N, C-alpha and C positions, 0 to 999 in steps of 0.2 A: 341118118337115124333109122330110116325104114328098113335098111339092110340087116340090122341087128335086132334081136328081140328086146322089148322094153324091160327094164329092171323091175318095174312095177306095173301091174295091170289090175284095174278094178272093173269088174264086168257086171252090168245090170244090178248095181247095188240098190237095195231097197231097205228103208228104215222107217218104221212107223211108231209114233207115239200115240197115247190115247187121244183119239179124235183127230189126229194130224198125220198125214202121209208126208214125211219130211223129205224122203228121197224115193223116186220112182224110176227104177231101171237106169241108174246113172253109170256112165262109162268114164274111165279116166286112165290114161297111159302116161308113163314117165320113163324117159331114157337116161342112161348115164351121160354125163357131160352136157346137160341141158338145163335151162331155167324155164319152167313151165308155169305160166300164170293161170290161176283159177279165178274167174271173174263172174260177177252177177250182182244183182240188186239185193236189197235187204230181203231175207226170206228165200233166197235162191237155193240154199242148201249147202253153201260152201263150208260153213262151220261144222255142220253135221257130217259131211263127207270126211273132213279132216279128223273129226272125233272118232269116226269108224276106223279110219286108217291107223290112228294112234292108240286104239284100244280103249278109248273112253266109253264108246257105245259099241255094242255088238250088232252087226247088221242082221236083218230079218230075211234077206234074200240076196242072191248073187254070189260072186266069189272074188277073192283077192289072191293074186299071185305075186310073189317076190322072187325074182330070178327064176321064174318058171315053176316054183313050188307053191302049193296052196298054203295060205296063212290065215289065221283067225285070232289075232291078239285080243285077249280079254282084259287087258289093263295097259296103262301107259308103260309100265315096267316091262311087260311082255313085248310090247312094240319096240322098246329101246333095245332089248336083247336081240331082236331080229335085225336091228340096224336102222330103225325108223325113229328119228328124233325130231322134235318140234321146238322152235323158238317163237314165243308168243309176243304179242304187242305189249302185254303187261309182263315185265321181267319177272320170271318165277325163280328168283335166286334169294340169297340171304344177305340183305344190305348191311347187317351188322358184322359180317365176316369179311376177311381180306379178299382181294382179287384172287390170290393163289388158292385160298380155301374154297372159294366158289367154283373154281375150275375143277378141283379134285374132290369136292365134297362127296363122301360116301365111297371114294376110291383113293384115299390118301396113301401115299407110299409109306411103308413101315420099315423100321429098323429095330431089331430086338424087341418087337412088340409095341413100339412107340412110334408116333408119327415122326417121320424124317422131314423136319421142316426145311432144312437146306435143300434136300432133293426135290421137295414139292415146289419150292420157289424157283429152282433152276428149270424144272420141267414146265412150270407155268410160263416162264419167259420164253421157252422154246415154242410152246404151242401158240402163244400170242404173237411170237415172231413170225410164225407161219402166216398170220393175218396182217403182217406188216404193222403191228401195233406195239409201240414202246410205252410201257406204263409201269409205275412202281407197283409190283405185285403184292407188297405189304400194306398198301393203302386199303382202307375199308371200302367196300363196293359203293356205299351210300355217298362217298365223297367224289365219286366219278360221275361224269356226264351220262345221260341216257344212252348216247351213242356208244361210249366205252362199255357200259353195262351190257348192251346188246352184243358187242364183240366178245365179251367174256362169256355170255350165254352160248354163242356160236363156238368159241374155243372149247367149252366144256363138251359140246356135242362132238367136235372133232376128236377129242381125246378118247371118246367111247367108240371109235371106229364106225361112224355112221355110214350107211349106204344111201339113205334117203334123208334129206334135210327139208323140213317144212318151215317156211318163214311166214308167219301169220301177221300181216300188217306191220312189218318191221320198221317202216319209215314214218308212221303216223305222228310221232313226236320229235322228228328230226328236222333240222334246218337243211338248206341246200348243200352246205359244205359237208355235213354229216352224212347226208344221203349219198353224196359222191364217194365218200370214204367207204361206206357200207357196200356200195355197188362194186368198188374195186375188189373188195374181199369176195363178194358173190361171184364175180367173173373169174377170179383166181381159183376158187373152189370148183367152179364149172369146168374150167380148163384142165383141172387135175382129175376130172372124171366124176365129180359129185353130181348126183341127181337132185335137183332142187325144185320143190313145189313152192311157188311164190304167190301169196294171196295179197291183193291190194285193191284199192278203189281208185288209185291215181292212174289216169289214162297215159299221161306223158311218161311216167315212170315205167309203166308196163312196156311201152315200146322201147325204152332205153335198155331194159334188162332182159326181156322175155324172148325166148326162141319160138315158143308156141303158146297158144292160148286155148283154154277150154272154158266154155261159157255155160252156166247153169241158169235156169229160170224156174221159179216155183217148184223146186225139187226135181226138175227134169233136165236131162242132157239136151243142150241146144246144138253144140257142135265143137269140134276140135279144129284149130286153124294154125297155119304158120303165121307168126306175127308180121313178117315182112310182106305177106300177101293179103292181109286183112286191113282195109282202110279204117281209120278211126270212126268215121261216120257209120260205117257198116257195123263195127263193134258195138257202138252205142245203140243202134237200132236192134241188134240181136239181144242185147241185155234187156231192152224194154219190151221185147216180144213183138217188134214191128217189122214190116217189110220196108226196105229202103225206099221203094217207090212211093210209099205213103208220105214221105218227107220231101223227096226230090221233086215231086209233082205238086206240092202244096202251093196254092195260089196266093199271091200277095194280098194281104188284107184279111186272111182267115181269122187272125187274132182279133181284128177289129170287129168282126161279126160275133165272135164268141165271148168277148168281154163286155162288161158294163162300164161305161165311162163314168168317172167320179167327178163331182164338182168340188174343187179345192176350198177348204175352210181355213186355210192358213197353215203355215209350217208347224208341225208338232214336234218332229224329231230331226236332228241334224248331226251326223257323225262325220268327222274328218280325220283321216289317218288312223282310225281305230283298229287295233289288232292285238294279237297275243301270239307270242312265239310258240310254235308247235300246235296252235289252234287254227288261226286264220290270219292271212297276210293283211297288212293295213288296207283299209277300204274307206271310201266316201259313200254316204248313203243319206238320202232325204226321204221323209215321209210327211205328207200333208194330211190334214183333217179331211174326212170324207173319201179317202183313197185306200184302195187295196193294192199293196205292193207285193207282187209275187216273188218268192225266192225259189229259183229252179236250179236243178243240178242233180247229178247222180249221188247215191249214198256216199258219205264221206267227203263231199265236195267243199264243205265249209258252211253250209246253211245253218245247221244246228249250232255250230260253234259261234256263228254270228248272233243267233238268238240268245245264247247263253251269256254272251258279252253284254248285249243290250239290256238284259234283265239282271245283270250283276251276279249271276251264278259263278261265272269265271271273271277274273279281274283283268282288264286290258293293261298291257304294259307299254302302250304307246297310243297317241291320238287324243282327241277330245270329243265331247258330246254336249249338245244343248237340247233342252226340252222346252217347247213353247218360247223359243228365243232367248232363254237364259242358260248360261253354263251350268252343267250338272255333273255331280260326282256320283256315279252309280257303282258303289263298291259292294252292294249286297242286294238280294231280292227285296228286302224291306225298304231299302232306299229307292229302288225302282217303283215299288208300290206307292210310296209316298209321293212320287212324281206322276202317278196315274197310269202306270204301265202294268199290264197283266200278261201272264205267260202260261199257255197250255202246252205241257210237255208232250213229246211224241211217245213217251213211255207211259201209256195209260195205266198199266198194271203196277209199276213200281214207283212212279213219280206223280201219278194223277189221282186215281180213285183209291180211297180208303175203303176197301171192300167190306170190312166188318162194321163200319160205322153206318148210321142211317143216311138216307138221302138228304134229310134236313141238315145233319151235321156236316156232310160233305159240302153242301151248298153255302154254308155260312163260314167255313174255315178261313177263306181269304179275307173276308170282311172283318172277322174277329181279330185276325192277325194285324190287319191295318189299323184297327182301333186301339189295339193293345190290351194287355191283361187286365187293366184297371177300368176298362169300359165294357163290361160284360153285356152281351146282348141277351135280354130276358127271353125265356123260353117262348112266351106268347109272340114276341116280336120275331123270333127265329121262324116260327111256324108261318107267320104272315109273309115273311120274305120268301121262304121256300115255296109256299103255295103260289105266290105270284110268279116266281120264276118257272115253276113247273107248268103253269098255264101259258106263259109267254113263249116258252120254247117247245111246248108240246111234248114234254117228257111223259112217257107212258108208264104210269104207276098209280095204284089205287090210293096211295098215301105217302106223304113225305117221311113217315116213320119207318118205312120198309128199309131193309138193308140194301146198300148200293150194289152188292154182289149179285142180287137177284135181277138186276136190270140187264137188258141186252147191251151189246157193245155200242150200238148207236146211241142209246139212251144214256149210257155212262159218259159218252163223249159230250152229249148235251149238258150233263151235270157239270162237267169240267168247264164248259163254256159259261154256263150260268153262274158258277162260282165266282168267276171274274167279273161278270156283269153286275153282280151284287156290290162290287167295290166302286162302281161308277167310273170306270177307267176312261182315259182319253186315247190310249194306245193299247192294242191287243196284239200279242205275238202268238200265232197259232202254228205249232209245229206238227205237221202230218195229222190234222184233225179228222181226216176221213179214213185213216188207215184201219183196216180190219173190221169195217162195218159194211152192211149191205147197201145195195144201190139206192134204195129208197131213202135210207138214213143219210147217205152221202148227199143226195139232192137237197134234203132238208137242212143239213149243216151249211151247204154252200149258199142256200137262200138266206139263212140267218146271217152269214157273213156279209152278203150284199145289203141286207136290211140295216146292219150295223153301220156300214159305210155310208148309206143314205142318211143315217141319223147323225153323221158327222164324225164318227170314230175313225182313227187311222189304224189300219190293220196290216201286219206283215203275215203273209200266208205262205207257208212252206208245204210243198207236196212233191212227191216223186212222180205223180201223174201230171204230165205237162198239160193234158187237156183240162184238168181241174184248175191249174194255175191260170191258163188262158181264159177260162170261163169266168173267173172271179176278178182278175186283176186288171188294173188300168196301165200298169207298167210291170216289167219283169226284170229282176236282177239275176243274172246268170252266174253261177259259181262253178268252179272247176279246180280240182287239186288244191283245195283250201285257199282259194283266192276268188275275189269278185272280178270277173273278167269282162263283163259287159252289162249295160242296162238297155233293154229293148223297149221300144214304144212304137205306136203307129204301124205302118206296113211291115216293119221288121218283126213285130210281135206275133210270130206264128210258131207252130210246133217245129217247122222246118228251120226257122231262125234260131230257136233254142238249141236244136240238135247240132246245127252247123257251128254254132258258137262253142259248144262243149267240145266238139271234135276239132276245133281250131280251123275250120274252113268257111268262115263267114264270107 
């Protein structure tokens, strides 16, 4: 590859949004006939870089070269005309139209001013045949599997004479058989000379399909590596911004020093064979009262999917669950709340805080939902509950009547936690409760977590920061590629142990 010039070069790309430097001097190179994986944790800048490449955003600095010529696409259509096409995780096609129509939408073959349906169907079969896909092209797209829909999206790109193909999380909703089918197509396109940028969170899949890997962290370029020469453990370390020596030299028992042991108050939750196709593989999990169980793994590993299953946001399609020793059916968040389960989402902006409502209204939302519409909480009682929770959690605000959007990120996070404490839960699921807040607020949140466990609550604590998981947890469940791969305790429960488990080198 190094003997020929890359088909695509992105040099010192900079992109700034109000108050946020999303990309800071990022480099990326892509050659014909290769699959190049772009990897990094949440907020690394992967999506922003792709949006710059595909014309969704215009970069503020740096330059892009396609086949040696400067380019600056100002829209996705402009990028497509240059030969840069993307297939996203969420299929961006028309499910109510046929397979053939989706392949040629906007480019339908015409005859005497009308769509030549026969020619379109024949050409659709030819293009799909190039992908070794045999499907009735007259079927509506919505009647096809997600895997077939992705193939149709790729076929549409191929018909437009693409030079660069961007695949953004294409396997996130596919099972193993469908992934294998997709990878056959990707390898075939690579061997035909297509340049493919592959974005994924799955480590094993990265090594199955990628020739080279570029790693980003916090909007900065970490490095470009040949996949065959980059050990998995080193890849994980670089994604986390760590030196490999920090893990390889970790002494046994460091997790024992950093965690607070919990005293069991009996089994609160028990899951056996619980799973959801495309979400997380079937897993077994137990949680006792007075315990903090950490869920560790890289972004997209299955941690959040597990939390959503346990809270009834997503419905499991296999397995069983019991709460306090009794079989439970958790088909909705309301059912979970009735069983004493609370859930703080990782998406504070869209699924957590109601910015335009008052702090008091935010604090009593979950309790009012649990009580139902016919058991309205009187305003005076609302104020009493809110003032008590503000005191107990140290939420910095002059009054509960102020708007939630006026609070700092750390105090908004405390409001989300307090909202669930108002329901007197037995189990709390906390998904990235310390993300996006300052160090002081992080320490306060973690201390609250430990206090709640000492009071007998069972907590599932999800964090991308392994140090935080170890600081708070008595045990750690490690997730990788949407599967629970190990549960660590005692001397195994170290940052090194988590890292090696994720890399497959325990």
